DRENBAGU-500501 format. One line per field, with one value per residue: residue number from 1; z, x, y of N, C-alpha, C in turn. Coordinates in pm, whole numbers, plus 50000, padded with zeros to 5 digits. Each point is the difference from the previous one (the first is absolute). Layout:
nr = [NUM;...]
n.c3 = [Z;...]
n.c1 = [X;...]
n.c2 = [Y;...]
ca.c3 = [Z;...]
ca.c1 = [X;...]
ca.c2 = [Y;...]
c.c3 = [Z;...]
c.c1 = [X;...]
c.c2 = [Y;...]
This chain:
nr = [1;2;3;4;5;6;7;8;9;10;11;12;13;14;15;16;17;18;19;20;21;22;23;24;25;26;27;28;29;30;31;32;33;34;35;36;37;38;39;40;41;42;43;44;45;46;47;48;49;50;51;52;53;54;55;56;57;58;59;60;61;62;63;64;65;66;67;68;69;70;71;72;73;74;75;76;77;78;79;80;81;82;83;84;85;86;87;88;89;90;91;92;93;94;95;96;97;98;99;100;101;102;103;104;105;106;107;108;109;110;111;112;113;114;115;116;117;118;119;120;121;122;123;124;125;126;127;128;129;130;131;132;133;134;135;136;137;138;139;140;141;142;143;144;145;146;147;148;149;150;151;152;153;154;155;156;157;158;159;160;161;162;163;164;165;166;167;168;169;170;171;172;173;174;175;176;177;178;179;180;181;182;183;184;185;186;187;188;189;190;191;192;193;194;195;196;197;198;199;200;201;202;203;204;205;206;207;208;209;210;211;212;213;214;215;216;217;218;219;220;221;222;223;224;225;226;227;228;229;230;231;232;233;234;235;236;237;238;239;240;241;242;243;244;245;246;247;248;249;250;251;252;253;254;255;256;257;258;259;260;261;262;263;264;265;266;267;268;269;270;271;272;273;274;275;276;277;278;279;280;281;282;283;284;285;286;287;288;289;290;291;292;293;294;295;296;297;298;299;300;301;302;303;304;305;306;307;308;309;310;311;312;313;314;315;316;317;318;319;320;321;322;323;324;325;326;327;328;329;330;331;332;333;334;335;336;337;338;339;340;341;342;343;344;345;346;347;348;349;350;351;352;353;354;355;356;357;358;359;360;361;362;363;364;365;366;367;368;369;370;371;372;373;374;375;376;377;378;379;380;381;382;383;384;385;386;387;388;389;390;391;392;393;394;395;396;397;398;399;400;401;402;403;404;405;406;407;408]
n.c3 = [49169;50117;49963;50067;50078;49972;49919;50070;50095;49897;50003;49902;50072;49955;50025;49890;50071;49932;49948;50046;49930;50108;49893;50111;50071;49903;50073;50052;50048;49937;50050;49916;49957;49875;49916;49888;49928;49909;50044;49922;49944;49918;50062;49974;49947;49937;49967;49879;50044;49976;49887;49978;50030;49935;49911;50076;50026;50068;50126;50111;50077;50075;50080;50035;50128;50010;50079;49930;49877;49965;49920;49898;49944;49868;50069;49909;50038;49870;50036;49940;50071;50068;49956;50044;49899;49895;49968;50107;50012;50090;49903;50113;49932;49948;50126;50007;50047;49911;49905;50063;50015;49873;49969;50083;49952;49874;50020;50067;49909;49904;50065;50027;49880;49979;49922;49999;49867;50018;50021;49920;50060;49896;50086;49878;49912;49944;49969;50129;50020;50099;49934;49890;50074;50058;49876;49961;50106;49992;49869;50009;50011;49898;50054;49896;50074;49880;49985;50069;50031;49970;49943;50061;50064;50104;49959;50006;50075;50078;49882;49981;50118;49922;50045;49898;50081;49879;50129;50049;50119;50005;50041;49872;50066;50079;49889;49966;50075;50107;50016;49899;50053;49899;50047;49903;50073;50054;50128;49987;49895;50104;49950;49959;50096;50082;49891;49967;50122;49998;49877;50042;50108;49919;49920;50113;50044;50009;49900;50128;49922;49922;49949;50057;49892;50062;49898;50073;49948;50083;50041;50098;49911;49919;50109;50055;49874;50001;49973;49958;49966;50116;49971;49937;49888;49926;50088;50003;50039;50124;50028;50130;50078;50078;49905;49952;50116;50030;49875;50010;50123;49959;49903;50122;50026;50029;50057;49914;49909;50048;49892;50009;49871;49930;50094;50058;49869;50009;50003;50081;49958;50098;49943;50086;49925;50070;50077;50103;50022;49947;50120;49936;50082;49884;50057;49868;50044;49933;50098;49996;50133;49982;49923;50093;50085;49932;49994;50127;50020;49920;50053;50109;49939;49939;50047;50107;49998;49968;50092;50077;49958;50014;50112;50037;49943;50058;50109;49988;49966;50100;50062;49918;50114;49944;50007;50038;49969;50098;49911;49905;50106;50085;50062;49880;49961;50118;49991;49870;50004;50112;49960;49891;49996;49929;49985;50124;49953;49945;50101;49955;50085;49943;50092;50003;49917;50062;50075;49948;49973;50117;50026;50100;50041;49950;49960;49913;50103;49904;50007;50055;49937;50102;49892;49990;50128;49924;49926;50087;50068;50081;50056;49988;50066;49987;50101;49937;50016;50123;50002;49890;50095;50074;49963;50017;50116;50015;49957;50077;50099;49973;49994;50108;50063;50010;50106;50053;50087;49984;50115;49942]
n.c1 = [52764;50044;50123;50033;50074;50132;49940;49920;50066;50078;49904;49981;49898;49925;50121;50060;50054;50107;50048;50088;50111;50008;49987;49948;49931;49935;49909;49950;49932;49884;49947;49923;49993;50046;49894;50067;49906;50081;50115;50019;50094;49965;50025;50129;49969;50019;49878;50043;49924;49872;50011;50119;49933;49888;50092;50032;50113;49933;49997;50037;49933;50086;49961;50125;49973;50127;49963;50110;49998;49876;50084;49952;49956;50003;49935;49924;50092;50010;50127;49953;49905;50113;49970;50117;49941;50062;49908;50072;49882;50096;50045;50035;50109;49883;50001;49959;49892;50012;50018;49907;49929;50025;49977;49897;49962;50028;49947;49901;49996;50009;49917;49914;50027;49999;49897;50124;50004;49889;50010;49895;49950;49918;49945;49962;50080;49920;49946;50036;49875;49984;50056;49944;49889;50027;50025;49889;49924;50064;49988;49908;50050;49936;49946;49918;49938;49946;49925;49932;50129;49991;50115;50013;49922;50081;49972;50134;50043;49950;49939;50103;49943;49902;50023;49924;49958;49962;49987;49971;49988;50126;50051;49966;49914;50050;50073;49874;50085;49968;49996;49917;49920;49922;49880;49939;49898;50087;50032;49895;50083;50081;49990;50124;49931;50015;49978;49910;49947;50005;49954;49918;49973;49994;49927;49946;49997;50127;49930;50028;50058;49970;49925;49903;49928;49893;49916;49892;49890;49926;50019;50056;50021;50049;50056;50045;50032;50033;50122;49891;49993;50061;49908;50109;49990;50051;49915;50106;50065;49955;50052;50019;50005;49922;49920;50005;49989;49911;49956;50014;49952;49906;50004;50025;49888;50044;49882;50029;49906;49878;49934;49892;49963;49984;49950;50111;50014;50113;50059;50080;50113;50078;50104;50082;50094;49991;50109;49929;49915;49911;49981;50042;49898;49946;49974;50020;50078;49903;49933;50035;49990;50057;50087;49997;49997;50101;50052;49969;50046;50104;50018;49978;50077;50085;49917;49988;50132;50024;49911;50056;50124;49972;49934;50102;50087;49936;49991;50124;50030;49928;50056;50082;50067;50078;50078;50099;50098;50062;50085;50085;50076;50085;49985;50000;50102;50060;49972;50022;50114;50040;49945;50068;50039;50090;49885;50015;50124;49967;50061;50122;50049;50109;50079;50035;50065;50091;49895;49994;49879;50049;50002;49913;50105;49926;50004;50094;49996;49966;50128;49936;50019;50044;50058;49996;50020;50060;50019;50059;50047;50084;49910;50092;50105;50029;50064;50094;50048;49954;50127;49938;49911;50084;50098;49920;49957;50126;50039;49906;50034;50127;49948;49945;50049;49868;50052;49943;50093;50016;50062;50056]
n.c2 = [29453;50041;49973;49891;50074;49997;50089;49922;50068;49965;49911;50086;50038;49901;49951;49956;49903;50036;49891;50090;49998;50076;50080;50054;49911;49935;50070;49890;50103;50016;50112;49935;50129;49990;49987;50020;49945;49946;50046;50107;49926;50097;50114;49994;49884;50115;49962;49962;49899;50021;49927;50055;50109;49970;49965;50103;49934;49911;50040;49940;50083;49935;50097;49969;49989;50038;49900;49981;50057;49963;49936;50074;49888;50003;49910;50063;50088;50025;49991;49891;50059;50016;50120;50042;50061;50056;49908;49962;50059;50030;50078;50062;50026;49966;49959;50126;49938;49903;50088;50070;49889;49965;50126;50007;49883;50029;50119;49941;49902;50090;50081;49903;49948;50132;49984;50038;49999;49932;49870;50006;49894;49989;49917;49967;50059;49908;50116;49997;50040;49913;49901;50045;50008;49883;49963;50059;49971;49884;50027;49904;49878;49946;49890;49989;49909;49976;49890;50093;50012;50129;49976;50117;49916;50015;50123;50006;50099;49903;50004;50079;50017;49958;49878;49962;49902;49961;49972;49880;50057;49963;49884;49986;50081;49906;50010;50020;50061;50067;50131;49979;49908;50030;49975;50065;49956;49917;50012;50080;50012;49989;49877;49977;50058;49897;49931;50092;50012;49868;50007;50095;49927;49893;50077;50040;49875;50037;50053;50007;50089;49897;50095;49930;50026;49954;50003;49974;49948;50069;49877;50069;50097;49908;49949;50112;50034;49871;50043;49938;50129;49978;49909;49960;49931;50101;50055;49920;50112;49988;50121;49990;50109;49926;49952;50124;50061;49908;50018;50131;49991;49918;50092;50049;50067;50121;50005;50095;49975;50000;50041;50076;50009;50110;50079;49961;50017;50070;49884;50069;49948;50046;49940;49941;49945;49889;49997;50046;49902;50082;50050;50108;50022;50034;50118;50016;49903;49939;49941;49872;50012;50118;49940;49908;50100;50050;49879;49982;50124;49979;49879;50071;50091;49917;49909;50076;50015;49875;49967;50093;49971;49872;50022;50075;49918;49900;50076;50042;49876;49951;50102;49937;49995;50088;49893;50076;49917;50067;49952;49960;50024;49950;50117;50056;49925;50020;50129;49997;49931;50060;50113;49961;50127;49936;49936;50043;49994;50114;50062;49985;50090;50049;50053;49872;50081;49926;50030;50121;49956;49965;49869;50005;49930;49901;50126;50038;50083;50085;50032;50103;50111;50072;50053;49866;50036;50088;49894;49918;50104;49936;49921;49906;50044;49872;50056;49935;50124;50007;49963;49956;50000;50070;49920;49898;50048;50036;49882;49948;50082;49974;49878;50056;49894;50008;49941;49895;50033;49869;49994;49894]
ca.c3 = [50128;50030;50024;50104;49956;50106;50035;49997;50041;49895;49881;49998;49992;49871;49893;49986;49992;49889;50008;49907;50056;49991;49925;50079;50120;49989;50080;49918;49978;49976;50029;49887;50048;49892;49871;49880;49892;49859;49977;49909;50068;49995;49983;49937;49864;49919;49880;49882;49949;50095;50008;50076;50140;50066;49996;50079;50097;50135;50108;50125;50116;50125;50096;50122;50106;50073;50143;50066;49978;49962;49857;49924;49862;49919;50003;49869;49901;49914;49947;49854;49940;50006;49869;50009;49879;49974;49986;50134;50011;50138;50030;50070;50006;49927;50102;50084;50139;50019;49979;50120;50101;49962;50019;50144;50047;49952;50071;50139;50005;49966;50115;50118;49985;49928;49871;49898;49930;50042;49907;50044;49925;50023;49959;49957;49980;49902;49888;50047;50050;50133;49994;49932;50090;50104;49940;49970;50120;50077;49909;50023;49889;50029;49925;50015;49952;49987;49865;49930;49978;49863;49997;49933;50019;50087;49972;50123;49988;50057;49919;49966;50121;50043;49914;50019;49965;49975;50046;50139;50094;50049;50049;49897;50002;50137;50001;49995;50132;50020;50131;50022;49919;50023;49932;50024;49942;49929;50089;50002;49879;50013;50081;50095;50060;50077;49905;49944;50103;50026;49888;50024;50110;49952;49908;50080;50063;50121;49989;50101;49997;49893;50045;49923;50011;49928;50010;49953;50058;50139;50015;50117;49953;49921;50092;50086;49916;49902;49870;49907;49873;50006;49999;49863;49982;49996;50137;50067;50134;50073;50126;50096;50059;50079;49920;49917;50086;50041;49887;49984;50109;49975;49889;50028;50000;50112;49955;50045;50007;49927;50013;49893;49930;49887;50052;50074;49908;49971;50113;49971;50096;49981;50075;49971;50029;50126;50008;50093;49992;50077;50077;50021;49954;49977;50065;49905;49972;50073;50031;49923;50064;49947;49862;50005;50017;49875;49903;50038;49964;49855;49962;50047;49938;49857;49927;49998;49912;49864;49971;49982;49871;49893;49997;49951;49856;49939;50010;49904;49866;49986;49993;49878;50030;49943;50097;49946;50096;49976;50039;49929;50043;50077;50086;49914;49962;50118;50032;49909;49991;50129;50012;49889;49943;49892;49898;50050;49978;49856;49971;50088;49955;50070;49969;49932;49855;49943;50015;49918;49883;50033;50064;50133;50003;50079;50007;49862;49980;49939;50089;49930;50065;50081;49915;49941;50088;49953;49914;50070;50105;50095;50121;50114;49975;50113;50003;50055;50112;50057;50012;49878;49982;49977;49867;49901;50002;49930;49857;49957;49999;49887;49876;49999;50023;50131;50034;50137;50013;50112;50016;50055]
ca.c1 = [50035;50143;50058;50103;50128;50096;49991;49856;49955;50030;49922;49878;49873;49934;50092;50028;50143;50050;50142;50065;50124;50005;50118;50080;50062;50008;49900;49943;49856;49947;49856;49935;49893;49938;50015;49938;50032;49993;50040;50115;50128;50071;49907;50069;50040;49894;49974;49972;49864;49898;49996;50116;49978;49902;50054;50123;50002;49950;50041;49924;50061;49961;50094;50026;50069;50095;49983;50130;50064;49900;50005;49882;50036;49904;50047;49975;50080;50089;50100;50008;49914;50067;50049;50029;50071;49981;49860;49942;49988;49963;50061;49910;50058;49922;49918;50070;49996;50100;50132;50034;50038;50128;50104;50023;50063;50138;50073;50020;50097;50131;50047;50018;50110;50108;50012;50051;50115;50003;49940;49868;49943;49856;49943;49863;49999;49897;50053;50118;49971;50055;50145;50053;49981;50103;50129;49997;50004;50122;50114;50037;50007;49898;49974;49862;49979;49857;49969;49911;50070;50013;50105;49962;49857;49996;50108;50066;50137;50086;49987;50130;50059;49915;49995;49882;50012;49863;49998;49962;50112;50038;50137;50100;50024;50039;50114;49948;49963;50052;49971;49855;49922;49857;49908;49869;49883;50043;49997;49865;49986;50094;49942;50102;50042;50123;50108;50043;50070;50124;50089;50051;50096;50122;50068;50063;50117;50049;49987;49896;49949;49901;49862;49899;49868;49890;49868;49895;49869;49981;49888;49921;49889;49911;49921;49910;49905;49945;50034;50010;50056;50145;50032;49990;50081;50146;50043;49989;50058;49943;50070;49973;50129;50059;50045;50112;50119;50044;50070;50131;50088;50029;50095;50129;49998;49946;49896;50025;49871;49888;49898;49901;49998;49907;49867;50013;49984;50129;50081;50142;50097;50139;50076;50142;50047;50076;50082;49932;49855;49945;49878;49938;49861;49957;49870;49888;49966;49889;50021;49920;49868;49922;49966;49888;49878;49977;49951;49862;49919;49984;49913;49864;49939;50023;49877;49916;50057;49979;49857;49967;50044;49927;49866;50012;50017;49876;49898;50035;49969;49853;49944;50047;50102;50130;50110;50135;50105;50125;50111;49978;50100;49969;49884;49882;49980;49952;49868;49897;49995;49959;49856;49930;49912;50070;49903;49924;50079;50018;50102;50117;50100;50128;50086;50119;49972;50044;49890;49885;49974;50025;49886;50033;49996;49895;49884;49964;49969;50102;50046;49990;50063;49906;49928;49881;49885;49927;49894;49920;49923;49949;49929;50087;50135;50052;50145;50056;50089;49951;50105;50001;49871;50017;50061;49898;49896;50052;49998;49860;49960;50066;49938;49859;49919;49935;49959;50027;50124;49990;50121;49969]
ca.c2 = [49936;49995;49869;50007;50054;50022;50141;50017;50132;50096;49967;50083;49928;50011;49967;49856;49975;49919;49970;50092;50052;50146;50044;50093;49941;49856;49929;49893;50007;50134;50011;50066;50087;50077;49932;50055;49907;50038;50140;50005;49978;50128;50112;50113;49966;50058;49922;50083;49983;49955;49855;49954;50036;49912;49864;50000;49889;50030;49913;50017;50063;49934;50058;49926;50073;49916;50022;50012;50131;50099;50025;49959;49968;49926;49861;49941;50073;49922;50093;49986;50103;50130;50046;50142;50036;50143;50041;50011;50146;50037;50129;50090;50135;50100;50065;50098;49955;49896;50059;50076;49899;49940;50101;50014;49877;49999;50104;49958;49891;50056;50077;49916;49905;50068;49931;50092;49941;49860;49905;49957;49888;49982;49871;50025;50145;50037;50079;50070;50135;50030;49986;50118;50113;49991;50034;50143;50082;49978;49979;49861;49905;49901;49877;49959;49864;49976;49951;50093;50126;50048;50101;50123;50033;50117;50095;50043;50047;49896;49879;49943;49943;49888;49882;49917;49859;49954;49862;49981;50002;49868;49987;50034;50144;50035;50093;50136;50050;50134;50056;50001;49907;50021;49909;50062;49935;49880;49883;49944;49918;49888;49894;49953;50127;49984;49976;50129;50078;49927;50029;50135;49994;49938;50091;50106;49941;50066;50146;50021;50137;50011;50023;49929;50064;49933;50064;49909;50033;49956;49907;50037;50083;49916;49919;50079;50074;49905;50060;49887;50047;49986;49857;49947;49879;50015;50026;49871;50011;50114;50022;50106;50038;49893;49886;50043;50015;49867;49940;50062;49955;49859;49986;50060;50145;50076;50092;50137;50069;49943;50104;50012;50128;50012;49973;49873;49888;49939;49953;50020;49948;50035;49899;49980;49863;49986;49879;49909;50023;50111;49973;50131;50007;50138;50027;49992;49860;49940;49859;49905;49996;50113;49968;49905;50080;50074;49902;49968;50116;49997;49889;50024;50117;50012;49969;50120;50101;49953;50013;50142;50052;49933;50058;50138;49998;49948;50105;50104;49948;49987;50135;50065;50100;49963;49993;49982;49967;50073;49913;49874;49905;49880;50021;49993;49861;49929;50053;49950;49854;49945;50020;49935;50104;50070;50041;50114;50121;50023;50100;49999;50097;49995;50114;49948;49996;49872;49905;50040;49917;49860;49935;49948;49853;49939;50089;50031;50141;50084;50107;50128;50114;50078;50096;49936;50022;50119;49949;49899;50068;49900;50044;49970;49949;49924;50012;49877;50030;50125;50101;50080;50068;50144;50014;49966;50102;50117;49969;50003;50140;50065;49951;50037;49880;50004;49864;49960;49924;49908;49918;49869]
c.c3 = [50018;50024;50109;49943;50120;50046;50005;50032;49892;49870;50002;49992;49862;49882;49988;49980;49880;50024;49894;50067;49977;49926;50079;50118;49996;50083;49909;49975;49984;50023;49889;50049;49890;49868;49891;49884;49863;49977;49907;50075;49991;49978;49937;49865;49908;49867;49881;49946;50109;50018;50079;50148;50070;50000;50088;50104;50140;50101;50124;50106;50125;50106;50127;50094;50073;50150;50077;49986;49958;49852;49934;49856;49929;49988;49868;49891;49924;49933;49849;49929;49998;49864;50006;49885;49975;49981;50135;50038;50138;50040;50060;49993;49912;50096;50080;50147;50026;49984;50121;50111;49969;50024;50149;50056;49959;50075;50143;50011;49970;50119;50119;49990;49916;49866;49891;49942;50041;49890;50060;49909;50032;49938;49966;49975;49907;49887;50043;50061;50130;50001;49935;50088;50110;49945;49962;50126;50079;49916;50016;49869;50031;49911;50029;49937;49998;49858;49921;49972;49851;50001;49921;50016;50082;49969;50131;49970;50053;49916;49968;50121;50052;49895;50034;49951;49987;50033;50143;50087;50049;50046;49896;49991;50137;50004;49995;50138;50015;50139;50034;49903;50032;49915;50032;49921;49908;50087;50004;49879;50007;50093;50107;50065;50076;49907;49940;50102;50032;49890;50014;50109;49955;49907;50076;50068;50127;49990;50090;50005;49889;50059;49905;50023;49914;50024;49935;50051;50142;50012;50121;49962;49920;50091;50077;49920;49899;49857;49896;49865;49997;50008;49858;49977;50005;50132;50079;50145;50069;50138;50082;50060;50077;49917;49911;50082;50045;49889;49986;50111;49978;49895;50018;49993;50135;49945;50060;50017;49920;50025;49880;49939;49889;50043;50075;49911;49981;50128;49959;50108;49958;50090;49960;50027;50130;49998;50092;50001;50092;50073;50025;49936;49984;50061;49906;49972;50085;50024;49908;50058;49951;49856;49992;50011;49872;49890;50029;49965;49850;49959;50038;49925;49849;49919;49987;49904;49853;49959;49974;49861;49882;49986;49944;49847;49928;50002;49901;49858;49977;49986;49877;50024;49958;50106;49925;50114;49961;50057;49942;50045;50085;50088;49921;49963;50118;50036;49913;49997;50133;50018;49894;49928;49885;49891;50044;49983;49851;49968;50105;49944;50085;49955;49921;49850;49934;50014;49903;49874;50021;50078;50128;50003;50093;50008;49860;49973;49932;50096;49921;50079;50088;49918;49938;50085;49960;49908;50074;50105;50100;50115;50124;49951;50125;49990;50073;50118;50052;50005;49878;49981;49971;49861;49891;49995;49925;49849;49944;49990;49880;49867;49989;50016;50143;50030;50147;50002;50127;50006;50060;50140]
c.c1 = [50152;50044;50107;50132;50091;49998;49852;49953;50027;49927;49872;49875;49939;50090;50014;50149;50034;50149;50071;50124;50009;50128;50090;50070;50010;49903;49914;49850;49956;49850;49933;49881;49930;50028;49925;50045;49995;50025;50121;50132;50092;49898;50066;50062;49888;49985;49964;49859;49906;50005;50117;49985;49906;50046;50124;49995;49958;50054;49918;50084;49944;50100;50009;50087;50094;49988;50132;50059;49902;49999;49873;50042;49886;50050;49973;50083;50092;50097;50015;49916;50065;50058;50020;50094;49980;49855;49927;50002;49950;50054;49897;50042;49930;49909;50082;50004;50108;50141;50047;50046;50138;50115;50035;50071;50147;50085;50031;50107;50142;50059;50034;50125;50116;50028;50035;50128;50021;49940;49870;49951;49852;49955;49852;49979;49891;50063;50114;49978;50074;50152;50063;49987;50106;50137;50008;50026;50129;50124;50056;50012;49903;50002;49857;49978;49849;49971;49910;50067;50007;50101;49953;49855;49986;50120;50058;50141;50099;50002;50134;50072;49921;50002;49876;50028;49858;49990;49946;50126;50027;50144;50102;50027;50048;50121;49954;49948;50063;49970;49851;49935;49853;49918;49859;49891;50038;49987;49861;49971;50085;49941;50099;50066;50131;50120;50051;50080;50133;50102;50060;50106;50132;50078;50074;50127;50040;49998;49886;49947;49898;49860;49904;49865;49901;49871;49897;49865;49989;49878;49915;49880;49899;49907;49898;49896;49930;50021;50023;50058;50152;50043;49980;50111;50149;50057;49980;50046;49956;50063;49937;50135;50068;50053;50117;50128;50052;50077;50140;50097;50043;50110;50127;50007;49955;49900;50028;49871;49897;49881;49907;50007;49897;49857;49994;49974;50130;50076;50147;50086;50139;50082;50146;50036;50081;50076;49939;49851;49954;49874;49922;49861;49961;49862;49881;49957;49883;50032;49917;49859;49911;49958;49886;49868;49965;49948;49855;49906;49972;49898;49854;49930;50011;49873;49909;50055;49983;49854;49959;50037;49929;49860;50002;50011;49874;49890;50027;49964;49850;49934;50047;50103;50138;50110;50131;50094;50124;50115;49977;50094;49946;49877;49870;49968;49944;49858;49892;49991;49959;49849;49922;49908;50066;49905;49917;50073;50030;50118;50112;50103;50127;50086;50124;49974;50041;49894;49884;49988;50031;49881;50043;49988;49892;49872;49952;49967;50117;50035;50004;50070;49898;49918;49874;49876;49920;49887;49909;49909;49937;49923;50087;50135;50048;50152;50059;50095;49965;50105;50006;49874;50015;50057;49896;49890;50045;49998;49858;49949;50060;49939;49853;49907;49946;49944;50029;50126;49993;50127;49961;50057]
c.c2 = [50002;49856;50013;50050;50015;50145;50039;50140;50105;49970;50084;49914;50021;49970;49849;49981;49913;49976;50082;50057;50150;50042;50095;49935;49848;49921;49912;50010;50145;49999;50082;50082;50079;49932;50076;49915;50069;50149;50001;49989;50121;50110;50122;49965;50046;49927;50091;49988;49951;49849;49944;50030;49903;49854;49983;49887;50045;49898;50032;50072;49934;50044;49916;50080;49905;50027;50014;50139;50109;50034;49946;49977;49930;49856;49928;50066;49905;50097;49990;50105;50137;50035;50151;50037;50149;50044;50002;50149;50040;50136;50096;50147;50103;50078;50100;49958;49897;50057;50080;49906;49943;50099;50015;49877;49997;50102;49958;49891;50050;50076;49910;49913;50056;49929;50101;49941;49854;49911;49947;49889;49992;49868;50022;50148;50049;50080;50092;50136;50033;49992;50122;50124;50001;50039;50147;50082;49985;49981;49859;49923;49886;49879;49960;49864;49972;49951;50095;50134;50033;50114;50121;50040;50128;50089;50050;50047;49898;49873;49934;49941;49879;49889;49919;49859;49945;49852;49997;50003;49858;50004;50044;50149;50047;50093;50145;50039;50137;50047;49994;49903;50022;49904;50048;49928;49884;49876;49936;49913;49873;49895;49952;50121;49988;49981;50130;50080;49935;50028;50140;49998;49939;50095;50110;49948;50073;50152;50046;50143;50022;50015;49929;50068;49923;50077;49908;50048;49945;49911;50033;50084;49918;49920;50084;50078;49911;50051;49891;50040;49990;49854;49948;49900;50026;50050;49871;50006;50129;50010;50112;50041;49887;49885;50037;50011;49864;49930;50058;49961;49856;49982;50082;50150;50054;50100;50138;50078;49922;50091;50000;50139;49992;49963;49868;49878;49922;49970;50009;49935;50045;49908;50003;49855;50000;49869;49896;50033;50113;49957;50129;50005;50147;50022;49985;49857;49953;49852;49912;49991;50115;49973;49899;50075;50075;49909;49965;50115;50002;49894;50026;50113;50007;49973;50122;50105;49962;50017;50143;50049;49933;50057;50142;50004;49950;50105;50112;49957;49995;50136;50077;50108;49949;50009;49981;49964;50077;49919;49862;49889;49887;50016;49989;49856;49920;50042;49935;49848;49935;50011;49924;50097;50075;50047;50121;50132;50015;50090;49994;50097;49986;50117;49958;49987;49868;49891;50028;49913;49853;49946;49929;49848;49948;50079;50036;50144;50072;50113;50130;50109;50071;50099;49940;50020;50124;49958;49902;50061;49902;50064;49979;49949;49930;49999;49879;50023;50139;50109;50092;50084;50149;50028;49975;50105;50126;49977;50004;50143;50073;49959;50039;49881;50004;49861;49975;49914;49916;49916;49865;49986]
């Protein structure tokens, strides 16, 4: 039941209002539209044993929609559960598909903003793949800040021009700025979103020619496609083009571009700091009213999608057909724990060799190499991200594994 609100026309039907301060705009209430209980608080901390995996701490995902700015957040998120250390394994650069995307992105940014012989700072650099690539292609110098960084993990000719700081980004690193500041797939892990963007703005100061680039998952696709596999605990913050652009303008930036890429899964924003508030609206921004409709669509259809996949896995198990999941990361964890069907999958593979022999938190499945499918011979391989289907099909063909490939 909806409750009275000062913004009644922007409250999605079928939601419940809770008192909650929006981390992006400060609005005082949120409309809850999706709940998943008892899920692992991390999905990329690989466990050394089955028991440690199944005993992994759990929390709740309760998504709330801000009727003022359109931001979506987990209103039950507890930042105390955040633990990004060197064993946090989210590196994607073992995929040719992903590497091709990263190369094209780096090349485009270098060309567009003349990033040659410049200083580049990356907030949340993970193992440093993209930062090193930017420094290689543009002969740049770099600073990467991330608690999960591992110096020397990625071999690069630019290694001597890049400094890694194994820590969380904060005000104490504000002296590290340059001509380009990027932050890829990190903001969605940050609960206090406005605070992070504000810290970046303060670090830039009056250097108004600095380019800011952020990349995050697009919540618009999650809502319209009911992509529940992209909703998990450590992703506490969810943006669409409109809500992201509104945040950047609010914190003292002009939005130069906002767009989707990588099969429309990734949301990108390019911005510059400004001395006076910007009112420039980008054509890609949707209104809060449109987001209300998207939230209502998600809420009305998510039950059917969850039911379909649960029934599919149960039928495959009952018929004695073997199913393997390709991709052991966050999507896999969300897929199995949201459905409550982790016992229906016996085989999980991943292209990342640093995951092999480890166990998935909250699920307990051992992660195996793709080559293990030659012995397992599955009847079906469920791919956690459709953009990798061609790459995976080629690997299966090369290994002589004949199976049905299905993308979630």
